[in-house]
mmCIF file as Biopython writes it, N, C-alpha, C and O atoms, coordinates in Angstrom:
data_model
#
loop_
_atom_site.group_PDB
_atom_site.id
_atom_site.type_symbol
_atom_site.label_atom_id
_atom_site.label_alt_id
_atom_site.label_comp_id
_atom_site.label_asym_id
_atom_site.label_entity_id
_atom_site.label_seq_id
_atom_site.pdbx_PDB_ins_code
_atom_site.Cartn_x
_atom_site.Cartn_y
_atom_site.Cartn_z
_atom_site.occupancy
_atom_site.B_iso_or_equiv
_atom_site.auth_seq_id
_atom_site.auth_asym_id
_atom_site.pdbx_PDB_model_num
ATOM 1   N N  . MET A ? 1  ? 207.539 161.074 -66.562 1.0 0.0 1  A 1 
ATOM 2   C CA . MET A ? 1  ? 207.132 160.016 -67.607 1.0 0.0 1  A 1 
ATOM 3   C C  . MET A ? 1  ? 207.586 159.010 -67.765 1.0 0.0 1  A 1 
ATOM 4   O O  . MET A ? 1  ? 208.481 159.021 -68.611 1.0 0.0 1  A 1 
ATOM 5   N N  . ARG A ? 2  ? 207.419 158.238 -67.400 1.0 0.0 2  A 1 
ATOM 6   C CA . ARG A ? 2  ? 207.437 156.401 -68.264 1.0 0.0 2  A 1 
ATOM 7   C C  . ARG A ? 2  ? 207.384 156.276 -69.054 1.0 0.0 2  A 1 
ATOM 8   O O  . ARG A ? 2  ? 206.587 157.165 -69.356 1.0 0.0 2  A 1 
ATOM 9   N N  . LEU A ? 3  ? 207.766 155.469 -70.504 1.0 0.0 3  A 1 
ATOM 10  C CA . LEU A ? 3  ? 207.251 154.837 -71.041 1.0 0.0 3  A 1 
ATOM 11  C C  . LEU A ? 3  ? 206.909 153.760 -71.213 1.0 0.0 3  A 1 
ATOM 12  O O  . LEU A ? 3  ? 207.596 152.800 -70.863 1.0 0.0 3  A 1 
ATOM 13  N N  . ILE A ? 4  ? 205.477 153.626 -71.939 1.0 0.0 4  A 1 
ATOM 14  C CA . ILE A ? 4  ? 205.204 152.602 -72.355 1.0 0.0 4  A 1 
ATOM 15  C C  . ILE A ? 4  ? 205.499 150.937 -73.254 1.0 0.0 4  A 1 
ATOM 16  O O  . ILE A ? 4  ? 205.490 150.921 -74.485 1.0 0.0 4  A 1 
ATOM 17  N N  . THR A ? 5  ? 205.730 149.717 -72.483 1.0 0.0 5  A 1 
ATOM 18  C CA . THR A ? 5  ? 206.594 148.974 -73.575 1.0 0.0 5  A 1 
ATOM 19  C C  . THR A ? 5  ? 205.069 148.538 -73.884 1.0 0.0 5  A 1 
ATOM 20  O O  . THR A ? 5  ? 203.988 148.887 -73.409 1.0 0.0 5  A 1 
ATOM 21  N N  . SER A ? 6  ? 205.554 147.379 -75.151 1.0 0.0 6  A 1 
ATOM 22  C CA . SER A ? 6  ? 204.519 146.719 -76.256 1.0 0.0 6  A 1 
ATOM 23  C C  . SER A ? 6  ? 203.774 146.162 -75.362 1.0 0.0 6  A 1 
ATOM 24  O O  . SER A ? 6  ? 202.621 146.437 -75.695 1.0 0.0 6  A 1 
ATOM 25  N N  . GLY A ? 7  ? 203.754 145.471 -74.319 1.0 0.0 7  A 1 
ATOM 26  C CA . GLY A ? 7  ? 203.299 144.473 -73.914 1.0 0.0 7  A 1 
ATOM 27  C C  . GLY A ? 7  ? 202.194 145.149 -72.877 1.0 0.0 7  A 1 
ATOM 28  O O  . GLY A ? 7  ? 201.022 144.902 -73.161 1.0 0.0 7  A 1 
ATOM 29  N N  . GLU A ? 8  ? 202.427 145.965 -71.719 1.0 0.0 8  A 1 
ATOM 30  C CA . GLU A ? 8  ? 201.860 147.205 -71.425 1.0 0.0 8  A 1 
ATOM 31  C C  . GLU A ? 8  ? 200.706 147.790 -72.215 1.0 0.0 8  A 1 
ATOM 32  O O  . GLU A ? 8  ? 199.531 147.823 -71.850 1.0 0.0 8  A 1 
ATOM 33  N N  . LEU A ? 9  ? 201.173 148.211 -73.263 1.0 0.0 9  A 1 
ATOM 34  C CA . LEU A ? 9  ? 200.479 148.679 -74.563 1.0 0.0 9  A 1 
ATOM 35  C C  . LEU A ? 9  ? 199.163 147.791 -74.719 1.0 0.0 9  A 1 
ATOM 36  O O  . LEU A ? 9  ? 197.987 148.151 -74.767 1.0 0.0 9  A 1 
ATOM 37  N N  . ALA A ? 10 ? 199.482 147.073 -74.755 1.0 0.0 10 A 1 
ATOM 38  C CA . ALA A ? 10 ? 198.858 145.454 -75.513 1.0 0.0 10 A 1 
ATOM 39  C C  . ALA A ? 10 ? 198.122 144.817 -74.458 1.0 0.0 10 A 1 
ATOM 40  O O  . ALA A ? 10 ? 197.305 143.997 -74.876 1.0 0.0 10 A 1 
ATOM 41  N N  . ALA A ? 11 ? 198.183 144.983 -72.967 1.0 0.0 11 A 1 
ATOM 42  C CA . ALA A ? 11 ? 197.398 144.753 -72.085 1.0 0.0 11 A 1 
ATOM 43  C C  . ALA A ? 11 ? 196.202 146.129 -71.467 1.0 0.0 11 A 1 
ATOM 44  O O  . ALA A ? 11 ? 195.096 146.107 -70.925 1.0 0.0 11 A 1 
ATOM 45  N N  . LEU A ? 12 ? 197.166 147.239 -71.914 1.0 0.0 12 A 1 
ATOM 46  C CA . LEU A ? 12 ? 196.027 148.291 -71.434 1.0 0.0 12 A 1 
ATOM 47  C C  . LEU A ? 12 ? 194.594 148.319 -72.489 1.0 0.0 12 A 1 
ATOM 48  O O  . LEU A ? 12 ? 193.404 148.376 -72.179 1.0 0.0 12 A 1 
ATOM 49  N N  . LYS A ? 13 ? 195.381 148.240 -74.097 1.0 0.0 13 A 1 
ATOM 50  C CA . LYS A ? 13 ? 194.406 148.422 -74.872 1.0 0.0 13 A 1 
ATOM 51  C C  . LYS A ? 13 ? 193.030 147.042 -74.472 1.0 0.0 13 A 1 
ATOM 52  O O  . LYS A ? 13 ? 191.810 147.205 -74.480 1.0 0.0 13 A 1 
ATOM 53  N N  . ALA A ? 14 ? 193.875 145.666 -74.137 1.0 0.0 14 A 1 
ATOM 54  C CA . ALA A ? 14 ? 193.033 144.744 -73.571 1.0 0.0 14 A 1 
ATOM 55  C C  . ALA A ? 14 ? 191.491 144.769 -72.509 1.0 0.0 14 A 1 
ATOM 56  O O  . ALA A ? 14 ? 190.412 144.176 -72.473 1.0 0.0 14 A 1 
ATOM 57  N N  . ALA A ? 15 ? 192.290 145.971 -71.652 1.0 0.0 15 A 1 
ATOM 58  C CA . ALA A ? 15 ? 191.592 145.778 -70.564 1.0 0.0 15 A 1 
ATOM 59  C C  . ALA A ? 15 ? 190.497 147.054 -70.765 1.0 0.0 15 A 1 
ATOM 60  O O  . ALA A ? 15 ? 189.419 147.050 -70.171 1.0 0.0 15 A 1 
ATOM 61  N N  . TYR A ? 16 ? 191.026 148.466 -71.943 1.0 0.0 16 A 1 
ATOM 62  C CA . TYR A ? 16 ? 190.278 149.125 -71.673 1.0 0.0 16 A 1 
ATOM 63  C C  . TYR A ? 16 ? 190.115 149.536 -73.013 1.0 0.0 16 A 1 
ATOM 64  O O  . TYR A ? 16 ? 190.629 150.517 -73.550 1.0 0.0 16 A 1 
ATOM 65  N N  . PRO A ? 17 ? 189.069 148.385 -73.688 1.0 0.0 17 A 1 
ATOM 66  C CA . PRO A ? 17 ? 188.225 148.486 -75.414 1.0 0.0 17 A 1 
ATOM 67  C C  . PRO A ? 17 ? 187.416 150.384 -75.372 1.0 0.0 17 A 1 
ATOM 68  O O  . PRO A ? 17 ? 187.149 151.313 -74.609 1.0 0.0 17 A 1 
ATOM 69  N N  . SER A ? 18 ? 187.377 150.097 -76.311 1.0 0.0 18 A 1 
ATOM 70  C CA . SER A ? 18 ? 186.685 151.516 -76.768 1.0 0.0 18 A 1 
ATOM 71  C C  . SER A ? 18 ? 185.091 150.887 -75.917 1.0 0.0 18 A 1 
ATOM 72  O O  . SER A ? 18 ? 184.800 149.694 -75.832 1.0 0.0 18 A 1 
ATOM 73  N N  . GLY A ? 19 ? 184.323 151.943 -75.419 1.0 0.0 19 A 1 
ATOM 74  C CA . GLY A ? 19 ? 182.962 151.551 -75.050 1.0 0.0 19 A 1 
ATOM 75  C C  . GLY A ? 19 ? 183.087 151.358 -73.850 1.0 0.0 19 A 1 
ATOM 76  O O  . GLY A ? 19 ? 181.987 151.349 -73.298 1.0 0.0 19 A 1 
ATOM 77  N N  . THR A ? 20 ? 184.335 151.117 -72.842 1.0 0.0 20 A 1 
ATOM 78  C CA . THR A ? 20 ? 184.865 150.873 -71.505 1.0 0.0 20 A 1 
ATOM 79  C C  . THR A ? 20 ? 184.230 152.237 -70.834 1.0 0.0 20 A 1 
ATOM 80  O O  . THR A ? 20 ? 184.305 153.373 -71.303 1.0 0.0 20 A 1 
ATOM 81  N N  . ARG A ? 21 ? 183.631 151.856 -69.700 1.0 0.0 21 A 1 
ATOM 82  C CA . ARG A ? 21 ? 183.010 152.773 -68.682 1.0 0.0 21 A 1 
ATOM 83  C C  . ARG A ? 21 ? 184.195 153.361 -67.674 1.0 0.0 21 A 1 
ATOM 84  O O  . ARG A ? 21 ? 184.506 152.314 -67.107 1.0 0.0 21 A 1 
ATOM 85  N N  . VAL A ? 22 ? 184.782 154.069 -67.279 1.0 0.0 22 A 1 
ATOM 86  C CA . VAL A ? 22 ? 186.127 154.641 -66.889 1.0 0.0 22 A 1 
ATOM 87  C C  . VAL A ? 22 ? 185.183 155.680 -65.845 1.0 0.0 22 A 1 
ATOM 88  O O  . VAL A ? 22 ? 184.094 156.232 -66.007 1.0 0.0 22 A 1 
ATOM 89  N N  . ARG A ? 23 ? 186.520 155.639 -64.295 1.0 0.0 23 A 1 
ATOM 90  C CA . ARG A ? 23 ? 185.673 156.588 -63.580 1.0 0.0 23 A 1 
ATOM 91  C C  . ARG A ? 23 ? 186.872 157.050 -62.866 1.0 0.0 23 A 1 
ATOM 92  O O  . ARG A ? 23 ? 187.593 156.253 -62.265 1.0 0.0 23 A 1 
ATOM 93  N N  . LEU A ? 24 ? 187.056 158.029 -62.900 1.0 0.0 24 A 1 
ATOM 94  C CA . LEU A ? 24 ? 188.472 159.074 -62.418 1.0 0.0 24 A 1 
ATOM 95  C C  . LEU A ? 24 ? 188.766 158.901 -60.894 1.0 0.0 24 A 1 
ATOM 96  O O  . LEU A ? 24 ? 187.994 159.277 -60.012 1.0 0.0 24 A 1 
ATOM 97  N N  . LEU A ? 25 ? 189.877 158.338 -60.698 1.0 0.0 25 A 1 
ATOM 98  C CA . LEU A ? 25 ? 190.527 158.492 -59.134 1.0 0.0 25 A 1 
ATOM 99  C C  . LEU A ? 25 ? 191.418 159.743 -59.148 1.0 0.0 25 A 1 
ATOM 100 O O  . LEU A ? 25 ? 191.079 160.589 -58.321 1.0 0.0 25 A 1 
ATOM 101 N N  . SER A ? 26 ? 192.549 160.063 -59.954 1.0 0.0 26 A 1 
ATOM 102 C CA . SER A ? 26 ? 192.739 161.302 -59.933 1.0 0.0 26 A 1 
ATOM 103 C C  . SER A ? 26 ? 193.484 161.476 -61.051 1.0 0.0 26 A 1 
ATOM 104 O O  . SER A ? 26 ? 193.741 160.601 -61.877 1.0 0.0 26 A 1 
ATOM 105 N N  . MET A ? 27 ? 193.944 162.982 -61.084 1.0 0.0 27 A 1 
ATOM 106 C CA . MET A ? 27 ? 194.569 163.677 -62.425 1.0 0.0 27 A 1 
ATOM 107 C C  . MET A ? 27 ? 195.595 164.248 -62.438 1.0 0.0 27 A 1 
ATOM 108 O O  . MET A ? 27 ? 195.622 164.446 -61.223 1.0 0.0 27 A 1 
ATOM 109 N N  . ASP A ? 28 ? 196.833 164.865 -62.919 1.0 0.0 28 A 1 
ATOM 110 C CA . ASP A ? 28 ? 197.968 165.594 -63.055 1.0 0.0 28 A 1 
ATOM 111 C C  . ASP A ? 28 ? 197.175 166.709 -63.739 1.0 0.0 28 A 1 
ATOM 112 O O  . ASP A ? 28 ? 197.392 166.689 -64.951 1.0 0.0 28 A 1 
ATOM 113 N N  . ASP A ? 29 ? 196.398 167.595 -63.399 1.0 0.0 29 A 1 
ATOM 114 C CA . ASP A ? 29 ? 196.293 168.691 -64.612 1.0 0.0 29 A 1 
ATOM 115 C C  . ASP A ? 29 ? 195.596 169.461 -63.473 1.0 0.0 29 A 1 
ATOM 116 O O  . ASP A ? 29 ? 194.535 169.064 -62.991 1.0 0.0 29 A 1 
ATOM 117 N N  . PRO A ? 30 ? 196.276 170.660 -63.028 1.0 0.0 30 A 1 
ATOM 118 C CA . PRO A ? 30 ? 195.981 171.909 -62.675 1.0 0.0 30 A 1 
ATOM 119 C C  . PRO A ? 30 ? 194.779 172.790 -62.672 1.0 0.0 30 A 1 
ATOM 120 O O  . PRO A ? 30 ? 194.162 173.484 -61.864 1.0 0.0 30 A 1 
ATOM 121 N N  . TYR A ? 31 ? 194.703 172.378 -64.236 1.0 0.0 31 A 1 
ATOM 122 C CA . TYR A ? 31 ? 193.633 173.149 -64.872 1.0 0.0 31 A 1 
ATOM 123 C C  . TYR A ? 31 ? 192.388 172.475 -65.632 1.0 0.0 31 A 1 
ATOM 124 O O  . TYR A ? 31 ? 191.956 173.087 -66.609 1.0 0.0 31 A 1 
ATOM 125 N N  . GLY A ? 32 ? 191.870 171.453 -65.323 1.0 0.0 32 A 1 
ATOM 126 C CA . GLY A ? 32 ? 191.609 170.576 -65.474 1.0 0.0 32 A 1 
ATOM 127 C C  . GLY A ? 32 ? 190.108 170.861 -65.090 1.0 0.0 32 A 1 
ATOM 128 O O  . GLY A ? 32 ? 189.911 171.747 -64.259 1.0 0.0 32 A 1 
ATOM 129 N N  . LYS A ? 33 ? 188.784 170.027 -65.748 1.0 0.0 33 A 1 
ATOM 130 C CA . LYS A ? 33 ? 187.435 170.472 -64.209 1.0 0.0 33 A 1 
ATOM 131 C C  . LYS A ? 33 ? 186.954 169.445 -64.014 1.0 0.0 33 A 1 
ATOM 132 O O  . LYS A ? 33 ? 185.759 169.401 -63.724 1.0 0.0 33 A 1 
ATOM 133 N N  . LEU A ? 34 ? 187.821 168.117 -64.119 1.0 0.0 34 A 1 
ATOM 134 C CA . LEU A ? 34 ? 187.566 166.693 -64.122 1.0 0.0 34 A 1 
ATOM 135 C C  . LEU A ? 34 ? 188.042 166.811 -62.591 1.0 0.0 34 A 1 
ATOM 136 O O  . LEU A ? 34 ? 189.158 167.132 -62.185 1.0 0.0 34 A 1 
ATOM 137 N N  . MET A ? 35 ? 186.691 166.403 -61.714 1.0 0.0 35 A 1 
ATOM 138 C CA . MET A ? 35 ? 187.183 165.575 -60.017 1.0 0.0 35 A 1 
ATOM 139 C C  . MET A ? 35 ? 187.238 164.405 -60.128 1.0 0.0 35 A 1 
ATOM 140 O O  . MET A ? 35 ? 186.963 163.930 -61.230 1.0 0.0 35 A 1 
ATOM 141 N N  . PRO A ? 36 ? 187.559 163.650 -59.188 1.0 0.0 36 A 1 
ATOM 142 C CA . PRO A ? 36 ? 187.731 162.562 -59.032 1.0 0.0 36 A 1 
ATOM 143 C C  . PRO A ? 36 ? 186.092 161.787 -58.382 1.0 0.0 36 A 1 
ATOM 144 O O  . PRO A ? 36 ? 185.418 162.180 -57.431 1.0 0.0 36 A 1 
ATOM 145 N N  . GLY A ? 37 ? 185.882 160.809 -59.141 1.0 0.0 37 A 1 
ATOM 146 C CA . GLY A ? 37 ? 185.044 160.172 -59.370 1.0 0.0 37 A 1 
ATOM 147 C C  . GLY A ? 37 ? 183.969 160.277 -60.345 1.0 0.0 37 A 1 
ATOM 148 O O  . GLY A ? 37 ? 182.880 159.707 -60.283 1.0 0.0 37 A 1 
ATOM 149 N N  . ASP A ? 38 ? 184.551 161.380 -61.614 1.0 0.0 38 A 1 
ATOM 150 C CA . ASP A ? 38 ? 183.861 161.630 -62.734 1.0 0.0 38 A 1 
ATOM 151 C C  . ASP A ? 38 ? 184.272 160.107 -63.725 1.0 0.0 38 A 1 
ATOM 152 O O  . ASP A ? 38 ? 185.222 159.326 -63.660 1.0 0.0 38 A 1 
ATOM 153 N N  . LEU A ? 39 ? 182.781 160.186 -64.814 1.0 0.0 39 A 1 
ATOM 154 C CA . LEU A ? 39 ? 182.603 158.955 -65.062 1.0 0.0 39 A 1 
ATOM 155 C C  . LEU A ? 39 ? 182.344 159.836 -66.482 1.0 0.0 39 A 1 
ATOM 156 O O  . LEU A ? 39 ? 181.746 160.864 -66.798 1.0 0.0 39 A 1 
ATOM 157 N N  . GLY A ? 40 ? 183.389 158.516 -67.324 1.0 0.0 40 A 1 
ATOM 158 C CA . GLY A ? 40 ? 183.148 159.118 -69.283 1.0 0.0 40 A 1 
ATOM 159 C C  . GLY A ? 40 ? 183.701 157.129 -69.626 1.0 0.0 40 A 1 
ATOM 160 O O  . GLY A ? 40 ? 184.061 156.221 -68.877 1.0 0.0 40 A 1 
ATOM 161 N N  . THR A ? 41 ? 183.466 157.256 -71.290 1.0 0.0 41 A 1 
ATOM 162 C CA . THR A ? 41 ? 183.784 155.949 -71.897 1.0 0.0 41 A 1 
ATOM 163 C C  . THR A ? 41 ? 184.735 156.417 -72.584 1.0 0.0 41 A 1 
ATOM 164 O O  . THR A ? 41 ? 184.832 157.451 -73.244 1.0 0.0 41 A 1 
ATOM 165 N N  . VAL A ? 42 ? 185.609 155.368 -72.331 1.0 0.0 42 A 1 
ATOM 166 C CA . VAL A ? 42 ? 186.853 154.808 -73.291 1.0 0.0 42 A 1 
ATOM 167 C C  . VAL A ? 42 ? 186.720 155.130 -75.013 1.0 0.0 42 A 1 
ATOM 168 O O  . VAL A ? 42 ? 185.993 154.429 -75.718 1.0 0.0 42 A 1 
ATOM 169 N N  . THR A ? 43 ? 187.525 156.284 -75.571 1.0 0.0 43 A 1 
ATOM 170 C CA . THR A ? 43 ? 187.224 156.406 -76.998 1.0 0.0 43 A 1 
ATOM 171 C C  . THR A ? 43 ? 187.920 155.902 -77.885 1.0 0.0 43 A 1 
ATOM 172 O O  . THR A ? 43 ? 187.582 155.785 -79.063 1.0 0.0 43 A 1 
ATOM 173 N N  . GLY A ? 44 ? 189.383 155.415 -77.197 1.0 0.0 44 A 1 
ATOM 174 C CA . GLY A ? 44 ? 190.256 154.832 -77.725 1.0 0.0 44 A 1 
ATOM 175 C C  . GLY A ? 44 ? 191.810 155.173 -77.160 1.0 0.0 44 A 1 
ATOM 176 O O  . GLY A ? 44 ? 192.049 156.297 -76.720 1.0 0.0 44 A 1 
ATOM 177 N N  . ILE A ? 45 ? 192.831 154.143 -77.201 1.0 0.0 45 A 1 
ATOM 178 C CA . ILE A ? 45 ? 194.264 154.318 -76.578 1.0 0.0 45 A 1 
ATOM 179 C C  . ILE A ? 45 ? 195.227 154.430 -77.715 1.0 0.0 45 A 1 
ATOM 180 O O  . ILE A ? 45 ? 195.367 153.489 -78.497 1.0 0.0 45 A 1 
ATOM 181 N N  . ASP A ? 46 ? 195.944 155.625 -77.844 1.0 0.0 46 A 1 
ATOM 182 C CA . ASP A ? 46 ? 197.104 155.217 -78.572 1.0 0.0 46 A 1 
ATOM 183 C C  . ASP A ? 46 ? 198.258 154.701 -78.587 1.0 0.0 46 A 1 
ATOM 184 O O  . ASP A ? 46 ? 198.424 153.719 -77.864 1.0 0.0 46 A 1 
ATOM 185 N N  . ASP A ? 47 ? 199.126 155.078 -79.208 1.0 0.0 47 A 1 
ATOM 186 C CA . ASP A ? 47 ? 200.454 154.436 -78.814 1.0 0.0 47 A 1 
ATOM 187 C C  . ASP A ? 47 ? 201.418 154.381 -78.353 1.0 0.0 47 A 1 
ATOM 188 O O  . ASP A ? 47 ? 202.348 153.594 -78.523 1.0 0.0 47 A 1 
ATOM 189 N N  . THR A ? 48 ? 201.198 155.886 -77.207 1.0 0.0 48 A 1 
ATOM 190 C CA . THR A ? 48 ? 201.741 156.322 -76.176 1.0 0.0 48 A 1 
ATOM 191 C C  . THR A ? 48 ? 201.366 155.760 -74.206 1.0 0.0 48 A 1 
ATOM 192 O O  . THR A ? 48 ? 202.055 155.722 -73.186 1.0 0.0 48 A 1 
ATOM 193 N N  . GLY A ? 49 ? 200.017 155.446 -74.525 1.0 0.0 49 A 1 
ATOM 194 C CA . GLY A ? 49 ? 199.102 154.581 -73.356 1.0 0.0 49 A 1 
ATOM 195 C C  . GLY A ? 49 ? 198.173 155.717 -73.062 1.0 0.0 49 A 1 
ATOM 196 O O  . GLY A ? 49 ? 197.369 155.689 -72.131 1.0 0.0 49 A 1 
ATOM 197 N N  . THR A ? 50 ? 198.331 156.842 -73.997 1.0 0.0 50 A 1 
ATOM 198 C CA . THR A ? 50 ? 197.097 157.841 -73.545 1.0 0.0 50 A 1 
ATOM 199 C C  . THR A ? 50 ? 195.729 157.322 -73.448 1.0 0.0 50 A 1 
ATOM 200 O O  . THR A ? 50 ? 195.236 156.890 -74.490 1.0 0.0 50 A 1 
ATOM 201 N N  . VAL A ? 51 ? 195.177 157.298 -72.595 1.0 0.0 51 A 1 
ATOM 202 C CA . VAL A ? 51 ? 193.313 156.784 -72.855 1.0 0.0 51 A 1 
ATOM 203 C C  . VAL A ? 51 ? 192.740 158.010 -72.788 1.0 0.0 51 A 1 
ATOM 204 O O  . VAL A ? 51 ? 192.807 158.979 -72.032 1.0 0.0 51 A 1 
ATOM 205 N N  . PHE A ? 52 ? 191.841 157.552 -74.316 1.0 0.0 52 A 1 
ATOM 206 C CA . PHE A ? 52 ? 190.873 159.217 -74.897 1.0 0.0 52 A 1 
ATOM 207 C C  . PHE A ? 52 ? 189.120 158.743 -74.276 1.0 0.0 52 A 1 
ATOM 208 O O  . PHE A ? 52 ? 188.407 157.760 -74.475 1.0 0.0 52 A 1 
ATOM 209 N N  . VAL A ? 53 ? 188.982 159.807 -73.598 1.0 0.0 53 A 1 
ATOM 210 C CA . VAL A ? 53 ? 187.897 159.546 -72.775 1.0 0.0 53 A 1 
ATOM 211 C C  . VAL A ? 53 ? 186.615 160.495 -72.877 1.0 0.0 53 A 1 
ATOM 212 O O  . VAL A ? 53 ? 186.655 161.657 -72.472 1.0 0.0 53 A 1 
ATOM 213 N N  . SER A ? 54 ? 185.468 159.918 -73.448 1.0 0.0 54 A 1 
ATOM 214 C CA . SER A ? 54 ? 183.889 160.761 -73.496 1.0 0.0 54 A 1 
ATOM 215 C C  . SER A ? 54 ? 183.702 160.962 -71.925 1.0 0.0 54 A 1 
ATOM 216 O O  . SER A ? 54 ? 183.345 160.018 -71.220 1.0 0.0 54 A 1 
ATOM 217 N N  . TRP A ? 55 ? 183.962 162.248 -71.396 1.0 0.0 55 A 1 
ATOM 218 C CA . TRP A ? 55 ? 183.725 162.565 -69.918 1.0 0.0 55 A 1 
ATOM 219 C C  . TRP A ? 55 ? 182.117 162.624 -70.619 1.0 0.0 55 A 1 
ATOM 220 O O  . TRP A ? 55 ? 181.583 162.900 -71.693 1.0 0.0 55 A 1 
ATOM 221 N N  . ASP A ? 56 ? 181.732 162.139 -69.145 1.0 0.0 56 A 1 
ATOM 222 C CA . ASP A ? 56 ? 179.763 162.655 -69.159 1.0 0.0 56 A 1 
ATOM 223 C C  . ASP A ? 56 ? 179.702 163.833 -68.924 1.0 0.0 56 A 1 
ATOM 224 O O  . ASP A ? 56 ? 178.578 164.298 -68.735 1.0 0.0 56 A 1 
ATOM 225 N N  . LYS A ? 57 ? 180.692 164.591 -68.863 1.0 0.0 57 A 1 
ATOM 226 C CA . LYS A ? 57 ? 180.911 166.250 -68.329 1.0 0.0 57 A 1 
ATOM 227 C C  . LYS A ? 57 ? 180.621 167.294 -69.652 1.0 0.0 57 A 1 
ATOM 228 O O  . LYS A ? 57 ? 180.406 168.503 -69.743 1.0 0.0 57 A 1 
ATOM 229 N N  . GLY A ? 58 ? 180.724 166.244 -70.562 1.0 0.0 58 A 1 
ATOM 230 C CA . GLY A ? 58 ? 181.267 167.157 -71.754 1.0 0.0 58 A 1 
ATOM 231 C C  . GLY A ? 58 ? 182.446 166.940 -72.260 1.0 0.0 58 A 1 
ATOM 232 O O  . GLY A ? 58 ? 182.495 167.015 -73.487 1.0 0.0 58 A 1 
ATOM 233 N N  . SER A ? 59 ? 183.897 166.572 -71.438 1.0 0.0 59 A 1 
ATOM 234 C CA . SER A ? 59 ? 185.253 167.065 -71.752 1.0 0.0 59 A 1 
ATOM 235 C C  . SER A ? 59 ? 185.613 166.133 -72.561 1.0 0.0 59 A 1 
ATOM 236 O O  . SER A ? 59 ? 184.749 165.289 -72.798 1.0 0.0 59 A 1 
ATOM 237 N N  . SER A ? 60 ? 186.785 165.995 -73.144 1.0 0.0 60 A 1 
ATOM 238 C CA . SER A ? 60 ? 187.248 164.672 -73.863 1.0 0.0 60 A 1 
ATOM 239 C C  . SER A ? 60 ? 188.393 164.483 -73.642 1.0 0.0 60 A 1 
ATOM 240 O O  . SER A ? 60 ? 189.030 163.812 -74.454 1.0 0.0 60 A 1 
ATOM 241 N N  . LEU A ? 61 ? 189.262 165.191 -72.066 1.0 0.0 61 A 1 
ATOM 242 C CA . LEU A ? 61 ? 190.851 164.513 -71.740 1.0 0.0 61 A 1 
ATOM 243 C C  . LEU A ? 61 ? 191.083 163.822 -72.047 1.0 0.0 61 A 1 
ATOM 244 O O  . LEU A ? 61 ? 190.100 163.334 -72.606 1.0 0.0 61 A 1 
ATOM 245 N N  . GLY A ? 62 ? 191.966 163.158 -72.144 1.0 0.0 62 A 1 
ATOM 246 C CA . GLY A ? 62 ? 192.538 162.138 -72.214 1.0 0.0 62 A 1 
ATOM 247 C C  . GLY A ? 62 ? 193.557 161.975 -71.197 1.0 0.0 62 A 1 
ATOM 248 O O  . GLY A ? 62 ? 194.231 162.972 -70.936 1.0 0.0 62 A 1 
ATOM 249 N N  . LEU A ? 63 ? 193.922 160.292 -70.227 1.0 0.0 63 A 1 
ATOM 250 C CA . LEU A ? 63 ? 194.378 159.889 -69.168 1.0 0.0 63 A 1 
ATOM 251 C C  . LEU A ? 63 ? 195.699 159.396 -69.720 1.0 0.0 63 A 1 
ATOM 252 O O  . LEU A ? 63 ? 195.975 158.461 -70.472 1.0 0.0 63 A 1 
ATOM 253 N N  . VAL A ? 64 ? 196.377 160.252 -69.155 1.0 0.0 64 A 1 
ATOM 254 C CA . VAL A ? 64 ? 197.871 159.836 -68.931 1.0 0.0 64 A 1 
ATOM 255 C C  . VAL A ? 64 ? 198.888 158.599 -68.389 1.0 0.0 64 A 1 
ATOM 256 O O  . VAL A ? 64 ? 199.509 158.745 -67.337 1.0 0.0 64 A 1 
ATOM 257 N N  . TYR A ? 65 ? 198.974 157.695 -68.985 1.0 0.0 65 A 1 
ATOM 258 C CA . TYR A ? 65 ? 199.369 156.227 -69.165 1.0 0.0 65 A 1 
ATOM 259 C C  . TYR A ? 65 ? 200.633 156.626 -67.995 1.0 0.0 65 A 1 
ATOM 260 O O  . TYR A ? 65 ? 201.570 157.373 -68.277 1.0 0.0 65 A 1 
ATOM 261 N N  . GLY A ? 66 ? 200.475 156.067 -66.845 1.0 0.0 66 A 1 
ATOM 262 C CA . GLY A ? 66 ? 201.949 155.872 -65.271 1.0 0.0 66 A 1 
ATOM 263 C C  . GLY A ? 66 ? 201.798 157.187 -64.870 1.0 0.0 66 A 1 
ATOM 264 O O  . GLY A ? 66 ? 202.863 157.631 -64.443 1.0 0.0 66 A 1 
ATOM 265 N N  . ILE A ? 67 ? 200.584 158.245 -64.834 1.0 0.0 67 A 1 
ATOM 266 C CA . ILE A ? 67 ? 200.381 159.584 -63.969 1.0 0.0 67 A 1 
ATOM 267 C C  . ILE A ? 67 ? 198.719 159.560 -63.441 1.0 0.0 67 A 1 
ATOM 268 O O  . ILE A ? 67 ? 198.200 159.521 -62.326 1.0 0.0 67 A 1 
ATOM 269 N N  . ASP A ? 68 ? 198.277 159.595 -64.600 1.0 0.0 68 A 1 
ATOM 270 C CA . ASP A ? 68 ? 196.568 159.864 -63.933 1.0 0.0 68 A 1 
ATOM 271 C C  . ASP A ? 68 ? 196.221 158.169 -63.510 1.0 0.0 68 A 1 
ATOM 272 O O  . ASP A ? 68 ? 196.789 157.101 -63.741 1.0 0.0 68 A 1 
ATOM 273 N N  . ARG A ? 69 ? 195.051 158.553 -62.817 1.0 0.0 69 A 1 
ATOM 274 C CA . ARG A ? 69 ? 194.873 157.063 -61.932 1.0 0.0 69 A 1 
ATOM 275 C C  . ARG A ? 69 ? 193.050 157.087 -62.274 1.0 0.0 69 A 1 
ATOM 276 O O  . ARG A ? 69 ? 192.351 158.092 -62.138 1.0 0.0 69 A 1 
ATOM 277 N N  . TYR A ? 70 ? 192.742 156.241 -62.560 1.0 0.0 70 A 1 
ATOM 278 C CA . TYR A ? 70 ? 191.324 155.678 -63.082 1.0 0.0 70 A 1 
ATOM 279 C C  . TYR A ? 70 ? 190.799 154.217 -62.669 1.0 0.0 70 A 1 
ATOM 280 O O  . TYR A ? 70 ? 189.712 153.812 -63.082 1.0 0.0 70 A 1 
#
């Protein structure tokens, strides 16, 4: 996993403010129940760049910066 720079973090937070709708493209989680195409709403972003999402399916699994695609 690659660390996020302060500039990348600022850009990520600007692009995905709380309330933004996202669609999952791919996730590196063999145990997760989310599938490509699932939709959710961004609830926040932490200092590592993890995008926290309230998924329409009821999950609250975060998206990992540099690994998951959305």
